[in-house]
Every structure is written in structure tokens, then in C-alpha cells.
N, C-alpha and C positions, 0 to 999 in steps of 0.2 A: 272837822278832820277826824278827830278821836276823841271821843265823849265818855266817859266813866259813869252810871249815873247806880248811886246806891250800892256798889261792888261790895259784897259779902265775901270771906272765905273761911271756911271752917276746917279744923282738921280731926280726925279720931284720933287720940293717942290713949290707947286701951280702949278704957271706957269713960275716958276725959274727952271734952269736946274744946279743941283751941281756936279762937277767933284769933285767925293771923291777920286778917281786914274788916272794918266795921264800918260799913257806910262810905265809902269812898265817891265822892262826887269830885269829878275834874273833867275840865276838857282843856285841848293843847291848841295852839295853832298852827300853822303848816311846815312855818320855820320858825325855831326858834331852840333854845338851849337851854333846857331844866336837867335841875339837879335835884335831887332827891334823898334830904339828910333824915338821919336818924340813925339812932345807939343799934347793936346786934340785936336781931329779931323782933326787931319792931313793925316788919312786913314788906321791907322793901323791895328783898328781894321777889317776893311773892307776888308784889304789885308790878314787878316785872315781868316776869314770868306770864300773869295774863295779858298784861297789856299783849306781850309776845304770842299769845296763842298755846302759849308750852302748858300750861294753865291752865284748868276751868274756875272760873267763882262760880259758888255755892248760890247766891242769890244777885238778884239788878241783871245790869244789863252793859254789854260795850258796844257803842255804836260805831262803827267806820264809815265814814263819809256817809253818813245818815243812813246806814243801812246797819240793822239789829242782828245781834250774832247769837241771837238764843235757839236760833233753830237751824247754827250752821253744822255740818258733816263732816265727819273726820280729813275727807276730801278738803272743803272747804278753807279748813285752819290750816292744812299742807299750803295749800296756794298761797294763802295770805302771808304765811312766812315766808315763803318764798320769795313773792312777789311785791309784797308792800315792809318787810319787816328785815333790817340787817342786825344780828348779835355780835357784842364785842364783849367776852367774859376777862374774868379778874385770870385764872388762868389760862388762858390764851383759847384753850381746846380744839387744836390741830389733830389733824391725821396723823401718826407718824410714820406710816410708813407709804405715806403720798409724797411730793415733791412741794414746793411752796407753789407753785403756778397749777398743780394738779388741784390744790387745797382750793386755792381759790375760783378755780372754773369747776367745783361741784356743784355752787347755785346753778350758774348757768345750765350744767348740764341735766339738771333736774326740769328746766326751763324748757329744754327742746331745741335750746339753741346752735346752728352748725360749728362744728368744728373750727373752721376759721376764726369765722366771727366771735366764737368763745376763746382762743387764744390771743385773740386783739385786745377783746375787753380785759381780759387777766389781767395782761402785761400794762394795759393802760391803769387798772387801780392798782397794779405795785409800782408803776411809776410815780404815783402820786404819794405814795407814801414812801419813795422815797428807797425803793426794792430795787428797780429795775434790771440791777446787775447779778441778783442773789435768786432768779428764778427755778434754777436746778437744783438748789439745795434740800436737804431735808431739815424738819423743824429742828433734829437733833442738834443741826450743825452749827445755829443760830444764836443770836443771845435774846433776852427776856424782851428788850425793849424790840428787836427786830421781829419777835414772834407776834408779840400786839400788834405792829404794823401788819403783818400780815394778815391777821384778823380784821383788822378795821379794813384792810385791801377786798375781803372775804364778803365784810359785810356791804361794800358800796359796790361790787361788782354787779349786781342785779338792778341797780341804780333803785333800791327801798325809797320808800316815801321816810319809813322812821328809821332811825338808829339808836338801838337801846344796847348803853353800855354796862354793864354789872362791875363796878368796884374797879375800872380798865386802870389805876394805875398801882392798884394793890400791893403786886408782887415787884415793881418797880420802885428802882434808885429816884431820887427826887428829879436829878437833870432828864433824866430820861421820860419822867413823867408828866415836865412841862413840855417835852416835846410830844408827845401823844395828846396831852390837851390842846395843844395849840393846833393840832392836825384837825382835832373833835370841833375847836371852836370855829375854824375856815368850814368844816363841812355844813354847820350849821345855818350857815347863811342860806341854802337851799333848803336844808330837809330839816324834821324834827330830831333834836335828839334828845335820849332819854337817861342821865346817868342817872344809876345809882352812887353814892358814898357814904362816908361816916366822916370825913374832912370839909369842916366849915369854910376853910380858908381857901379849898381847892374851888369847892362850890362858889364862892362869893368871888372868888379872881376870875372864874371863866366864864360861869354859867348866865341867862338872863333872866333865870325864873329860879326860886330856891323853894323848894316845898319840903315842909318839913313835916314829919312822921313819927308816932308815939302810939305805943300799943296797938296799933294797926287803923291810927285815928289820924286824918291831917289837923296838926294844930297849926300852922303859919303858911301861907302861898304868897308868896311875894308879888306875883303879878296875875291875878286871877284874868280868866276868861271863859267870857259866854258867846255862842256865834247865834245867839237865837235871833237877832236882827240881821245876821249875813246869810244870804242863799248859797246851800252847799252844791258843787258839782255832783251831777248825775253819777252814781254808783255804776261802773262798766262791769262786762261780765268778765271774770276772772280767768283766766287760761289755768287748767288743771296741770297739777305736777307729775312728770313721771320719770321714774330711771331707768333707760334702756337695759337690756340684759348685758350691753357689751361693757356698759359703765359698770353695770356689778359684779361682770367678769373679772375687769381691769383691778378693783377695787379687792376682790379675793386672791386674785392672782399676787398684787405685792401683797399683801397678808400671809399667806400662805409660802412666800417667799423669804419673809424674816424667820421662819421656822423649818428650814428645809429638811434638816435632816427626820424630824417629826411626821413631815408632810410625806416622805421618801420612805419610811416605814411604814406609816399608814396604807398608802398605797400599796406597797407589797404586800400588806396582810389582806388586803382587799382582793389581790390578783389571783391570791393561790386557788379560790374556787372557782377562778376563772381558766387558769392553769389546767385545772381537773377535768373540766369541763372539754374544754381546746384541745388536750391530748385525747380523751375520747372520741370526740368529732373526725380528728384525724384518722386516727384506725377506722373506724366508721367509713369513712370517706373515700380510705382508702382502699378498702376491701368494695366497698359498693364501686368505684370503678372498675375493681377487678374484675367483678361479676358482671360489666356494663357491657366489658369488653366481646362476652359471650349471648347477651342476651340484647334481645329487640323488643319492640313496643308488641302490641296486638298485630295479627293479619289484618284486619280491617282500615288500618293507619298505613300500614307496609304493603302495597298490592305488588304482583310478579310484574315488573317492569319490561317489556322487549318493546324496543327502539328501532328503528329503522335500520340506523347507522350504529354500533357500539364497538366496545374493545373487549376482549377475551380477557374479563379482569379473571376470574377464574383462573383459568389457564394459567394467566402467567404467574397469580402468588401461589399455585401450584408448583411451577417450573423452579420459584425461586425456594420456597421453603424446602423442596429438593433439592437442589442445590446446598443447602445448608444442613440438611439432613446429612450428606453426604462429607461435606466439612467436618461436621463434629466429630465424624466418625476418624478422621486423620490426626493423629498424636505427634506431639513434637516435643522437645526439650522443652522446659520453661525456663533455662536460663538466659533468655533474652525476649523483644519484646515482638511480636509477629502481627502482620497485618490481616486483618479479616477484610474480604473483598466483596463487604454489603452494597456501596456504591457501584461496582462492577456488577455483582452479581442483578442489582435493580435494574441500572440500564439495559444490560444485556436482556434481562427479561421482558422489558419494557418495548424494544426494538423487535423482538421475536412475536410481542403477541401481536397478532393481527388484527386489523380493523374489519369488524363484520360487517357486511350487509345482508338484512335479512328483506325476504319477500312477504310483508305484511297484509299487501292484498290478497294473496294466494292465501296466508293462515287467515285472512279473516273470514273470507268466503269458508275456510274450514270450521271454524268456530262457528259460524252460521248456519252452519249444515245439518239438515234434521238426524243423520246417524251420526254427529261429532260424539265422540268420546269424551272429550274435555268438556263438552258444555255440563255435562251431570254433575262437575264438581266446583263451577263458578259460580260463586254468590251473586257476584255485580262484575260486568266489565264498561270499560271506558276507552273510547277511544277520542286519541288527540290527533291533531292536524299542524302543521307547518307553515302557518300563515299568519298575515300581520294583523291584529284587531286596530285596523285605523281608524281610531274613536278619535273624538275632538271633544272639548269643552269651553264655554266664555268664564276665563276669570275675571274676580270683582273688577279689574280695571277694562272690561271688555275686552280684553286681549282672546285671540281663539288660538287654544293650545292644545298639543296633543298628548292624550295621557297616557303618557308613557316614562319611564323614570330615566331610562337611558338619551330618550332624546332633551328631555329634561336638562340632563348633566351635560350634553354635548353641549346644547346652545349656549348653555351657562358659562360653560369654556369659552366657547366661541366669542360669547359677548365681553369674558374680561380679559382673556389673553389673546384673544384675535385669532384667525386663521383659521382651516377645519378641521374637525376632531372625530371626522366620521370612520376613519381608518382606526384610530384609536379605539374606539367602542364595537366597532364590528370585531375587533380582536379581545377586548377584555369585556365587554359589554356582559359577558354570561356571568362575570362577578356580582353584578348587579340583578340577577334574576330570584334573589331570595325577596327581595322587594316587588314582585309582580304586582300589578295595579290588575289586572281581569284574570280569572280565570273559570275556566266552564268549571261546571257543577257536575256530581258524579247524577247520572240518570237513576231513573228507574228500571226494575227488572221488565216491567209488563207496561213500557210506554209512558211510565209517570217522568213527569217534568224533572223532579226531584226525590232522588233516591230515599228511601226512608230510614236509613242509616245516617245519610246526613242531618235528617231530621231530630235523628235520637244524639247526636253529637252536638247540636247546635242551638240555644232558642233562640226564639221569632221575639226580640224586643219589642217591635213596632212595624204596622204593616200587616204584609202577607207574601207569604212565598208565592215566587214567580209562576204564572200557568200560562201566559203570551210569551211567542220567540221575542217581544221587544220590552219585556221587565229582567230586572236585575235586581239583587240586595248587595245592601253595603257591610260589609265585616270588620266588625270591630273586635280589639282583642279585651280578655278580662276587665280591664280597666275603663271599659269603652272609648279605647284611643286610636287614632290610625296615625302613623308616623308622618311625619310634616313632608318627607319627600312627596309621599303619595299625595297627601293635601296639594303639592303644588300640581302634580301630574293631572289631580282630578278636577283643577279648575277654583277649588275653595280658597285657595289662598292665590295674589297675585304673583306671576313667574319672573315680574321687575326685584320683588323684595329678595327672594332668594340671590338675585343677582350684589342686591347690595348690601344682604348680607356676606356673601362671600368675598367681596372685595373689600369689606371692613376688618375680615379675619386676615386676606392677606397684609392690610395694614399694622397688622397687628392690634386690631380696636377689639374693644371691650362689645360682643354684640348681645342686647338685653333680651333673655330669655322669655317669650311672652306667649302663655297660653291659651286659646282661644276654644272655646266651644260652641256647638251648634243643636240646636234643638231636633229630635226626630224630626218634626212636621217641614224643618228646612231642609235637611237631609234628603226626605221621602219628594221633596218637591223638586231637586234637582235632576237634571237631563243630560244625558251626551247625544251625539250623534256621531254614526259611523258613516265614515264616507266611502262608497266605494272606489277603489283604488286605480279602475279604467276609466272612470269619470273625469279623474286628474290629468289625463290626458287629450291635449288636443293638438290636430295638423296645422304647423303654420304652413300657409300657402306661400308665401315666399322665400322659405329656405327648404322647405319640404321635410322637416324634420318636426319632429313631437315635442311639445314644449309641456312643462309640468304648471298646470294652473295653480297648485298650492304651493309655489313660492313666494306666488306675488301676494299682497294683503286683500286685492278684492278679490280676486278668485278662489284664495281660500275661504273668504266671508260667503261667497257665491255657494260656493261647493258647502260649505256648512247650512246654509240655510235650508238646502236642496237634499241634506243626508237625512240616514235612517235614525231617527228618533229613538234614546234607549232613554226608560226612567227607572228610577229607583223606588221601589213598591215597598221594601221591606228593609230591616235593621236586626243584623244576627249576632251571636256572640257566642263563641263556644262553652257549654254548660260546665257545671264543677266537676260531674261523675265522668266527664269524658277523658280518656286517659291522654288523647292527642287528637287533634284535628286533621281535617284533609284539605283545609281552606289554608291556603299563605298569599292566596291574591287580597286584595282588597274590594273589588265588586265580583261578585258570582253571577255569570249569565247560566243559560240553559242551552241543551244540545241544539235545540228547537232554533234557537238565535245563529248559529253554525251552518243548520241545513239551510234556513232561509237566505241566511249570506250568498252562500254558493249558489242555491237557485237563483237568485237575481243577478249574480255574477256572470253566468255560464250566459244567460241572456244579452249581457253588455257586448256591443260590436266588434271590441277590439280581442275581448277573447274571444269569440265567435269567430272572429279571422284567424286567430292566433291556434286554433284548436283545428281549423280546417287547415291550414297547410302548416303543419308541427315540426317541418325540414328547414323553415326561415322563421329570424326574428321577425315580428312585427313591425315591431318601431325603423328597424336600419334597413330590413328587406336582405339582410345577409344571410346565409344560412348557418346552422348551428356545427360545432365540430363534437365530435364524441371524444371529453374530458376525462372518460374515466380510462378511455386509453390515453397513456400519455406519450407513448413512442408512434402511436399515429396522431396525435396532436401535432408532436413535433414535426412530425415529416409534413402535414401539410401546410405548419408555418415555414418551413423551409422550403418547398415548391414554392409556395405562395410570392418570396421574398425575391426569389429566381425568375419566374414570370415576372413580377416588377421590375428586377432590374434589367432583364430583356428588352421592356416594353418603353422603358423610359426614354426622356430627350436627355437629349446634351445638358441642357440645364437641370436639370431632374438630377441626373447624374454629379452634376458638379454639385449642388444643391446635397445630396446626399455623401459625397465622399467630404465637404466639410465637416459636417455633422457626426461621420463616424469618426473622423481624425480630432474634433472636439471631445471625444469622449475620452477622457486618461483611463490607464488601466487602473485597477485596485492595489496593484503591490507598490506604486508610483504615488497614489492619494496615501497610503498606509505611511509609507517612507518618508515623506512630506511630514506627516503627523508627528511620528516620532521624533523625527527631527527639531518638530519647532516644539513638543512637548516634553524634550532632554532638560532635566534640572528644575522643570515647573511643579512645583508646589499646593498644596491646596488654596494655600494664603494668595495668594500671586493670583488662582482662578476669582479666588473670592473678591477678592480687591477689585479687580477689572469687571466684574459683572457688577457688583453693587455702584463702581462711578458712575454708570450709563441704566444700569438698573434696579436701585436701591429697591425696590418695590417687593425684588424676588427676595429679599433677605429671609424670610420664613420657609420659604421653599428651600433655598438652600440648606439651611440648619439641618431639615428633614433628610438630605441625600449623604447616604455613605460616600468613602472617594471613591470606591469604583465607580459608581454611578454615576457622580459628578463627572472625573474624569471621561468616561463614556459619553456621557454627553456630550461635553467639550471637544471630544474627538469628531463627533459628528456632525458638529455643527463647524469645525474647521473643515472637514472632507467636502461638507457644501460650498466651502468658499472656493476650497482648492479648483473644485470642480467648476465651478462660476469662473474664476479667474483663468483656469487653462483655456476652456471656451474663448474667452475674450482675446485671449493671444494667440490660440490657432486660427480662428475668424479674420484675425488681425495680421496673422500671416501669410494666409491666401486670397487676402484682399486683391493682391496685386495680380493675381493670376487669373485667366479667361477661364471661361468656363468649358472650352474645348481643353484647354491644359488641365482641369481640374477631372475631367469626363476621362483622359487619359492614362492621367495616374489613379483613378479608380479603378480602370480596368487591370490595372496592372496588381492591383492587391489580390495575395490568395487568400480567398473568404473561405472559411469553413462554415462547420452546420449550425456554431456558435454565434458567428458573425451574423450569418444569416434571421438567425433565430433573434439577434439585438434590432435588425434592418427591420423585422417584420413588426416588433414590438417599440420599435422608439421612433422609425424614418419612415415610417408608409401607411399610405392611406389602408385602414382593416377590409383584410378579404372576409372573414368570417366574424360571426356575433362573438362578442367579447362575454357573452352571456348563454345560458342553458334554458331547454324548452322548460323545465321545470322551474329554474328561477325568473324566468319570464312569466310564465302565467300565476306564479309566487308574488311578481311585482305587480301584476292585474290585478291580483285578489281571489284568486281562484286555485282551488285544490278538488281533488280529486276524492271524492267520501269513501270511494271504496280501496283507498293506498292511505292509511293514516301514518303519521309518523312513529306513534308509540300507540302501544297498547296497555293498559293497564288492568291485570284480573285480580279477583280478590276472591280469598276464598275463606267459607266460615271456618273453618278448622285447621290445624297444622296437618291430619290423615289427608284432607283435601288437597292441600298443599303440596305434600307430595302425590297425590295423586295425579295432579294437575302436570307434575315435573316428568311422572312416566307417561303422559299422554302427549307430551310434547316430544319423548323420545321418539316415541312410539310411531308420530309424524315425522319424524325425522329420519326412520328407518322407510317409509313409504314414499319419501319424495327425492328428487333429483337432490343433490349436494349444493347448488347455489339455490335453493329452496328452503334449504335447512334455516331452523330456527337456533340462535347461539342469544343465552340472555346470562345477568348474573343474578342468583338468586342471595339477597343481602339479610333474609329474615332467618335466626336464629330460634332454638327451642328456649321456650320461657322458663326462667328461675325464678319465680316470686317466691318460691319457699324458703329459699336461703334468705333471700333479702329480708323478708319477715322477720325471721330468726335473728338476722344480724342487728335490724332497729330495734327488737323489743329488748336484747341485751344492751342497746346500747341507752337505750331509755332509763331502762333500770341504774346502769351506772352511773349516767346524767344524775336521777333522783337523788343517789348517794352524796355526791358530792356537790349537788345543789345545796348540801345541809351547812357545806362550811360559809357558801356565799351569803346565807341568810344570817349566821354568826358573825363574818365580817360586817354587813350591813349594820349590825345591831353597835359594833363596837365603831362604827364611823359613824352613826349615830349619836354616841356620848361623846365622842371627839368633836364632833360640831357643835355640841352643846360646852364642851369647854371653849371652844371658838367664841361661843356667844359669850358666858363671861368672861372671855379676858378680852371684850370687844364690843364692852359694856356702853364706855363711855364712847366711843365712836358712832355707836346707835344713836348716842342722845345728841351726838353733835350733827349727825345725818338729819334727825327728825328737826333740831334747831333750824337748821335749814333750809326745811319744805320738804325732805323725803317722807314718802306715805309710811301708811304699814306692810302694805305691800310689797313698795320699793326696801323695804328692813328686809323683808323674807326674801327678795329675791337675791340680795348679796349675800344669804348664807346659803341660798340654793344654788346660787353661783358656782357657790367654794365647796358643795358636796357634787357638783356637777364636774369642776376640776378634779375631784380628788376621783371619783369616778371613773372618767375617762382615761388616769394616769394609772389605775387600777389593770382597766381593761387592757390598754395598751401595754402596759408591762406585760400582763397575762399572754397577749397575743405573741410579743416577743421573747419571752421565754418559751413558749409553743415550740414557734420554728425554731428554735435553737435545740429544745431538746428534739425534737422530730427527726435530725441526723443522726444519733446513737440510737435513736429508736429502731430507724430504718435500717439501720448496720444487725440490729438485731433480729430485726423480723426476718430480714434476707438470709440471716444465718440460720436460724429456725426453719422457717418452711422452705427454702431453697428458690423461691419463687422473687426472681428478680423486679418484676413488675409490680408489685405490690407495696407500695410507698403510703407511708402515714403522711399526709396532705392535709392541711386544715385550707377547706373552703372559703374563699374572701367572704361571701354572701355568712358563713359561720363566724368568721374573725368579728365582720361588720356585726353582726348580732350580736354577739358577746359582748363587744365595745358598748352596746348600747341597752343590754342586760344592764350591766355594770355599773351604767350611768343612771337607769331607772331605779335600781334597786338602791344606790346612794343618794340619789333624789330622793323615794320615798322617806328613806331611813334620816335625813336630815330635815320631812316636814315639821317634825314636833320641834326641834331646838330651832329651826326658824321661825316657826309659828312663837312660840316665848320669846324670841326675839323683838318678834313685830308689837308685841303686848307691853312691852317694858315703857314704864312710866319714863317721858323723857326729863324732865328735871330731875328724877330720880339716878337715871343715868350718866347724866352730866354731873352728877357729885362723887359718881363713882370713881375710884384714883385704881 
């Protein structure tokens, strides 16, 4: 098991060589109690340290399980000490700032044992030595005997093969010494115990083998052993030890807490430079934010956009500002608090701001005419159309999914909560438009598929730019990433996994973030299919109605198989020189695809039928209403309801009467809701909901009181309606159709009642859609009627000329054909920004000097900490910690100090910004100019503080790692 061959150990003391060990030849059994006797200075402890791997022999060989240690690396010795050796020292050598349990657990931590198992084994080891009830005490709260028992438990916890005890009873009284020796004797039944002592009686009383040393030589061995005739077990591969950063962090935290005052003062000193830089950043950021209010990006990134329908925002804001200009002139005494009618003025301006409708078809003709005034100022122009990119993909599980984020979220919500969320997303879907999947790329001026400006802004990472209508490019961000929502939408990740993740989130479970990657080749091999919407609808011969084939799995797969295939041929990324990019979508397609889709859609039978008779809806055969004229629409609905009543049978009138009377008035519903909600508190509602639906706990936490009560009120209103309808239907069940029809004839119906009857109680007479919406449903739009026009100008002068040309155009056409738009582009103020940045950089450079000084100070303090914790270093090395582990402990200490300094600096900056803003407002009179530390800057400063202190601590931590463990253990 353990064999020493001609071991010699020499020390240099000045110019003299001291021979500590001379030709030691020893071999030990797997389990025995060996005592090494000798006077002080005879080499006992040196021999023990060599056996334990703390000290290295000068010559000879130490053989462990048949394996020579001549070529052992530092890592091999660390692993040997951790897994095979347990040390029991005369002076206990416990880490004072750690609990008893933590001291015992430390060796297991280095072995990589899981926390639960680590605690269990440590408690078991302490129970063996009779200290199971003392696990939370600190070493300084225990007697000498108890501390030695802790040391034995620490030595045993990793189940070592060998226990080395250096004068284990040297600092104990007689009774306690006997107790410790009994424990060691019991352990020797299963393990090899080698004890160094100068007490012959103790050795004779407990050891089964006594070896005497004198002047570094063995003079006597009471039970020598040789294993030459025995076969040794094969030496297994020993797992390397490693201390986790969290363990190092815990050790350093406990140490720093024993010196709270010094730690706080050190962190504060380190924070001074951070405070200076953070204050400069706050002021610079505040000025920059103020400049940003009047500064926009380059014209190429912000075109003049004219939409088919828009609100006159310029007029609204002008009106609002005019009102406030007048209000500013109104003077009143300042002996009271007066109201400023900002909300009233804002609402009034929004109400008065009219929704503008632009005739873009006529304006497009004007732009493209040969003698157009505006065309000479236009750099590039792009037409957008209001139609659905009905594109599908196949996900990894084989499911056919629509490449649309709103539909993805809608389906996910339905899968989790049930119900139909289409109305919700039709209302709020625009909030998700920032995550568009498909986007048309800017075409060239002279018929090119891609505008050169786009190619200037984006680098082609792989593949090629599209040349054909069915070719697309994938757009990645600067980190070559695509959002997970887009990945689900594109079918690159399974749609079922997002449902599982959201269900886990609702159940308040932690969802593991798994980062995935795809090669360029894989992504360029991806294809999608455009399903022509007109192909989705087929006439059901039995019912005479059209059905949507895409709503059935088989139908969707058939449509997908026969759809128009679109290929990804390239991958692009915005280059570093571009101020901003045009592309916000994940997949870019060309205008040629739009033209091809419209060309094919126009040839579809349903589209041709709808275009042939634009007065009726092709699906229902019902005529369209002019929904732009609200009064005319109401009149037609009212008349249709009257005609229906006049032609209705007695039975139909009876059913209509019951249905009409089963609808309670809103005032009645609200009265009941108020009555039932009176005295109800939020806690009552939460208890009621959680009793039946505990999975809604996280959702309730996100709701404020108003939202929660509104939601409950809506649910109660629905229940009241249902209960009211049941009661009324039961009430009228006893009456005959004739009686009910007669009662209906007695009703004094008004126009609102007729509208209700049309919308809720009779077959439709008019189509609920419009010609435009029906054609959109069929996937067709008129390319001559865009929904938006983006006009790009090369210079600000051209932009102004374009605005002038639009004014001239408006003067030449009728009022209904005039164009209105909001120009959000303002003059650039880059020169001011540059000046502010230069000043900020100079000030930061000056203040950064204090950071360097504080870093040097922290390095010195860390070195002092190394000196203070020298013995702890020896203890850690004795139980198997590597040099890297020791470095990690002190690096963790500098990390804590650096983080604390950064955090103090940020907190102090946030507090100082309050009086600074008061001073800035008083000096400048600009109340929108506020010093504000950006969170990115705050985070960056904390990171810089940590890095600087970390670098400052590298030298002290390196010195700590190089300390001789034997010398370190002797340090007091």
C-alpha cells in the first residue's frame, strides 16, 4: 500500500546542509496503528509530511499502491492528499471563521461532492467523534479536546486510506488524550494510522507497531512488513481536486466579515474613483439625452413615410403646444396650488386630431409620371402593401407552423389557457410588430433586386444576395443571434417546446436557458412555403359554404406540399460602420416576390370571381355595405331588421321575443355587480380564484387592483347575462308562440333595438366584411394601391424639397386626394455630441487615476490578508487544495471588495445626482436636462471595479499559492 525506499531529506540552513532523513526504508500494512517515536528534531514530522505529500523527499522514492511518485505533478499530490490522506495536527489547524460543519465539509468540497451528500457525510463524521450536536459552533467556542475531534472528523470525512496524526495529544490533558487515542485505535481497524509522538507510554499502549527514529535514521521497528510476496491492487485513476469559485467566495466572505470595519473602509476608498466617473457619465448621459430629443438618425435610416391611413400628429402637437403657450402667459398669485390642464389638453388634442386618409394610388401615379417634380429629389422609394405573408415552415417535430409571431403567441395562449385569443391579438398584435419575421428589402432605383444602400449597411456572411423572386436572406444581429420567438416562428425550434416553457413559467418553475446554434450551411438549406390564401378555401357541396382547408391537419399538409417554395440563399448582418440598419425582420425578401404572388393570386378562381362582382362577397353572396359611411350602414341594418320582422313567421317572432327579452340592460348588470362587489377586498378575490385555479397565482401577482377588479367584474357580468337568460327563457316557456308573437308586436322598438336585432338575432343580410378585406383574405392586393410609401432622400435639402413638392401636389389636387404625413426627422447635431463626448473622456481620464491608486491600495491590503491567512493556506493545502485553489480564494476576496466598491460608488452616485439635478436646473433653467446614470454605465463601472481589484490582487494571490504548506502550517 505505502512504501518508502531509501528516502533522504536534506535542508539548506545558510551554507550548511541539514540531513533530516537518511535512507529511510519502510513499508506499511493497509490497516494498522503505527507510532513513530523519537526526540524533538529527529525527523518524525518531516517523515510524516513526506508521507502526506506536504513535503518532497530529496532522493529515494515513495511508492503508493505500487506506483512511484517520482514523476508526480502538483495536481497528483493535491489529489493524493485529498483522497488518500487525512491529517490530524497537534494544534488542530481549524479555520477560525468557518463553522465546525464547514471545516469538516471542506475536503469534500474539493472532491466535488454534491452539497446534500457533503452535508450528510460531514454530519456522520462528526457523529462518530461525538460532536453531532456541535455542528454550528465556531472553533473558538470549543474546548481543545472537541477541536481535536473536529480535526479527526475532517480527516475521516473523505474516507482516506491513511490517517496521519502529528502529536495529536500534545496540547491535551491526560483524560482527553485517552479519549482521542481510543478514537484513533478504533479507526485503525479499517485504516492505516501513522502517529508521531515523543511519548513512549502512549505508543506502547495503543500502537500495534512502534518505529523509533534517531538523527533521521530508523533505529528500531517492532513489526516490520514487506509486501514483496503479496499482489498489490491495481492503482486506479485518482480524480483531480478543484475548489469551485462559490466555495472560494464563501471562504473569503466569512473572512471579510471578521474584519467588517476594514472591509467597508477599503471598499469605500475603492469607490471614490467609481463615484467620480459615474458622476461624469451621469451628466454626459443627461446632456446626450437632451440632445437626442432634437436629433434623429441619418435620413437613409428614417425615410419620409406616407401611409394610406394616418393621424395628423403634427397638427395635434402644434395645437397642444399652442394651448400651452397661451397658458404660460396666464399669471396668477402663487399663494395656492393650481391645476395644469395637461391631460385635458392632450385628450382634447387627440379627439380633435382627425384620421387622415391618403389616396396613395393617385400619389403613386404622380411620383412615377415623367414630369413629376418630386422624382428629382428622391434617392429611393419603397411601396408597402397590406397583405398577409401566408408562409409556413416545418418544425423539427414535423409540425407545419405559420411563420408569424402573433399567430405563434395566439396558438400558445390557446393551448395553455384554452379559448380563442384571436380577438385579443387582433387588437394588441401591433405591439409585437417590432419582432416582424418577414420584411421586404429596399429595391434598387433601376430595377435591381436589392438597393446598393442596403448592401452598404449589411455584410453578406454566407451565400449570396437574392436574384430570383423565390430567394430570401436571413438577417442576424451583431452577435449573429436571432430571437427565440423568431426561431419558433421559422420552424427552427419546435412549437411544442414554447408551450412547455410557458406552462413551466406559469407554474413558477425555473426554465433552463439552452443556447442553440446552427451552421450557415444548415440555415441556407432551410426552405419555406407560401400558401396562396385563395387555395385554402373550398366549397362544401352539402352546406353550400366555404371551408378553410388549412384548419385541418391533412388539408394544411396538402396545401403546404403544393405551396410556393421559398429558399434562404444568404445570411446578412449589419456592418459596424452603419449608423443603423433598415432591416427589422428576420427574413428579407425582394419586391419581385410580391409581384409574383399578386400575379398568381389574380389568376385564382375565387379572386377572379370577387373582382368580377365587387358588390358582393364571394364567400356568402351577400352585398357589401359602405362601412365608411356609418349613418348609411346603420340605416341599412335598421331597414333590414324591419323587413325581417315584417316577413317573420309566428314561431320566428316568438323566438325573437324570447331572445330579445333575455338580454339584460347594462345598467341592470352593473347594479348587480356593484351590489355583489360591495365590501369585497383583493384578498377575498385571490382566495376565491386560487381555491379553484392555483396555477393562476403568478398571473394574479402581476395584476394591480384596478385590473383585477375589472377582470372579475367582466366575469360576473357574463355570469349575470347567462343566468338572466336562463330565467327569462324558463319564464316564457309556458307561453305559446302566438302569445309571445303578440307580446313582441306590442314592443316600442327604437333604432338601437333594430340594430341589436340585426347584429344578434337574425340571419345576416349584408356581408360583415368589405371588398378590400375580402380580397386581403384571398391574398390579393392592387399593386397600384400601396398601404404605405417610404421616400428616401440623400440630403436634408432634398428632404425639404420633397416636402415642398408634396405641398405643391396638394395644391394641385382636390381636397380628398391631398397627402398628409408626419415628418419625424430633425436636423443632426453631431458636432455638439462630439464636443460633449470629448469633454467626458478627458474628465474620465483624470478621475481614472484615482481608480489606479485605489487598485494599488487594494493589492496591498490583499497581501496583508495573505499574511494574516497563511495558516489557513497551509490547512487548505493539507486537505488537497491546489495552488490554483489558493489563488482562487484570494481572487474571490478581491472580487468581493471590487464588487462592493462598485456598488457603493453607484449608490453614492444615485444619491448625489439628486442635488446635482437641482443645481443644474437652477443654473440652466432646462428642467428636462437631468443627470442620470445609464444602467449600462452602472453595470460597466461595477465590472471595471471588479476587474481592477482582481488584477490588483493577482500578485498577492500568486504569492499565496506559492507558499510552502509546511511552513504555512507552522505560522501562528
